[in-house]
C-alpha positions, 0 to 999 in steps of 0.5 A, spaced: 797 477 193 799 470 191 792 467 192 789 473 188 794 471 182 792 464 183 785 465 182 785 470 177 790 465 173 785 459 174 779 464 171 783 465 165 784 458 164 777 456 165 775 461 160 780 459 155 777 452 156 770 454 155 772 458 149 775 452 146 770 447 147 764 452 144 769 453 138 769 445 137 762 444 138 761 450 132 765 446 128 762 440 129 755 442 128 758 446 121 761 439 119 755 435 121 750 440 117 754 440 111 753 433 110 745 434 110 744 436 103 736 436 104 736 440 111 732 445 109 727 441 106 727 436 112 725 443 116 720 445 112 717 438 112 716 439 120 712 445 119 705 444 121 701 445 114 695 450 114 688 447 113 689 449 105 695 445 105 693 439 109 686 439 104 691 438 098 696 433 102 690 429 103 687 429 096 695 428 094 695 421 098 691 417 093 697 419 087 703 420 091 704 415 097 710 417 099 713 418 106 714 425 106 706 426 105 705 421 110 709 425 115 706 432 114 699 429 114 701 426 121 703 433 123 696 436 121 692 431 124 695 432 131 694 439 130 687 440 129 680 436 129 678 440 123 684 436 119 681 429 122 674 431 119 677 434 112 681 427 112 675 423 112 671 427 108 677 426 102 675 421 098 679 415 097 684 418 103 683 413 108 683 407 103 690 410 101 692 410 108 690 403 109 694 401 103 700 404 106 699 400 112 699 394 108 705 396 104 712 392 103 716 398 105 717 398 113 718 405 113 712 407 109 708 402 113 710 405 120 709 412 118 702 410 116 701 406 123 703 413 126 698 417 122 692 412 124 694 414 131 693 421 130 687 420 126 684 416 132 684 422 136 677 424 133 670 424 136 666 417 136 663 418 130 670 419 126 673 413 130 667 409 128 669 410 121 676 409 122 675 402 125 669 400 120 674 401 114 681 400 117 680 396 124 681 389 121 688 392 118 690 395 124 688 389 128 692 384 123 698 388 124 699 387 131 701 380 130 706 382 125 713 380 128 716 387 127 715 391 134 716 398 130 709 396 127 706 393 133 707 399 137 703 404 134 698 399 131 696 398 139 697 405 141 692 407 135 687 401 138 687 405 145 686 412 142 680 409 138 677 405 144 677 412 149 670 412 152 667 410 145 663 404 146 660 403 139 668 402 137 670 398 142 664 393 141 666 393 133 673 392 135 671 386 139 667 383 133 674 384 129 678 380 134 682 385 138 682 382 145 686 376 143 691 380 139 692 385 145 693 379 150 698 376 145 702 383 145 703 382 153 708 376 151 712 382 147 720 382 149 719 390 147 717 395 153 714 399 148 710 394 145 708 392 152 706 399 154 702 400 148 698 394 149 697 396 156 695 402 154 690 399 149 687 394 154 686 400 159 682 404 155 678 398 152 676 395 158 675 402 162 670 403 156 667 396 156 668 394 163 663 388 162 669 385 158 674 384 164 671 377 166 672 375 159 679 377 158 682 376 165 685 369 165 691 367 170 696 367 165 694 375 163 694 377 170 701 374 171 704 377 165 701 384 167 704 383 174 711 381 171 711 387 167 710 392 173 718 391 174 719 394 167 721 401 168 718 404 162 711 401 162 709 401 169 704 407 169 700 404 163 701 397 166 699 399 173 693 403 171 691 397 167 691 393 173 687 398 177 681 397 172 682 389 173 681 391 180 675 394 180 671 387 178 671 384 185 671 377 182 678 379 179 681 381 185 681 374 188 685 372 181 690 378 182 691 376 189 693 369 188 698 371 182 702 375 187 699 382 186 701 384 194 708 382 193 709 386 186 705 392 188 709 393 195 716 392 191 714 397 186 712 402 191 718 402 195 722 403 189 718 409 186 718 412 193 725 412 193 726 415 186 728 422 185 722 424 181 717 420 183 712 417 178 706 419 181 701 417 176 704 409 177 704 410 184 697 412 184 694 406 180 698 401 185 695 404 191 688 403 188 690 396 186 692 394 193 686 398 196 681 394 192 684 388 193 684 389 201 677 391 201 674 385 196 679 379 198 678 376 205 685 375 208 689 380 204 689 385 209 693 380 213 698 378 207 699 386 207 701 386 215 706 380 214 710 385 210 711 389 216 717 393 215 716 394 208 708 396 209 710 401 214 716 404 210 711 405 204 705 408 208 709 413 212 712 415 205 705 416 202 703 420 208 708 425 208 707 425 200 707 433 197 701 430 193 694 431 197 691 425 193 696 420 195 696 422 202 688 421 202 688 414 199 694 412 204 689 414 210 684 410 207 689 404 205 691 404 212 684 404 215 682 398 211 688 394 212 687 395 220 680 394 220 680 388 215 685 385 219 682 386 226 676 383 224 678 377 220 681 373 226 684 373 232 691 372 229 689 378 224 688 382 231 695 380 234 698 382 227 696 389 227 698 389 235 705 387 234 706 392 228 705 398 233 702 402 228 699 407 232 706 409 235 710 408 228 705 412 224 701 417 228 705 423 227 705 421 219 697 420 220 696 427 224 701 430 218 697 428 213 690 429 216 692 436 218 695 438 211 688 435 208 684 441 212 689 446 210 689 444 202 682 442 201 680 436 198 684 432 192 683 433 185 685 426 181 680 427 175 686 427 171 689 421 173 686 417 167 688 421 162 694 417 159 692 418 151 
């Protein structure tokens, strides 16, 4: 009986605490919102404008270059491809937007850059028009000392580049490569992330430029950036694009990609929410380097314990494409190391890979036949 009374009393106390907490939160919200004199206006501004409203806003921008107008235009551009066409057809709208980008008002300039990010989501013809009329200014502002402006400008370049060869070639003549490379020195993770995003889409679209862009210092900067948590996916995919060029693979290996890749892979597989996108890219980078550069497989084998831990985790991954690609990586490492030299064969034997990984390989192969071939078509969709 005493036990029941204790439980009942504790329930009452808990309910009282919860009620008091809810009341305090309500009072705090009322006090906070009471100070927001224009709260209703802010909520109204966040509503996506209709097609008619958007057309009026685009025309209005020529006379009223305000933060509110730009914010609503940005929302409209993100909501509809039709609005992108309307904006570009509105006489003087893009010219006015470029004027906002070059404004001395930092908030207005940033909002203009963010608006251009969404405007760059159009088709190739539309992106080419944006590039012809505003590309030089976007590239120029990437050298601005303000990271809040560099970030959206670089992201805008990435959106403009996406699969648009004509746009990339025009951007190249406008000096985009040098500006993007200089952003890799940024202390801001967001700027670094946007620069990697832009380089990824630029080099994916015009892969013939990979050799021209890649220099030891650039590769070194990208490899170092892998250790920055928020940027790892974009940087990893950028490194993957570089690794598709056999000549660049040697440069990647020389600059320490194997050590960096296995270090970051071990970190990723131990996280509660695994960054599958980043992990996929890094596995592919190592796979390409092992296949392209003699001696790399032996270098991977020298990482013995770490190599086994990472491969085993990948083989047991719930993601079918990671299991499949880890099997390819394991096969390439074993075959390449065994063929390269007597030393390589000894290393493979010393690792006792059969005994240590046979169960994981069997599990991955069995799962592959059950679930069917992997679908990795969306892994480049970063925009």
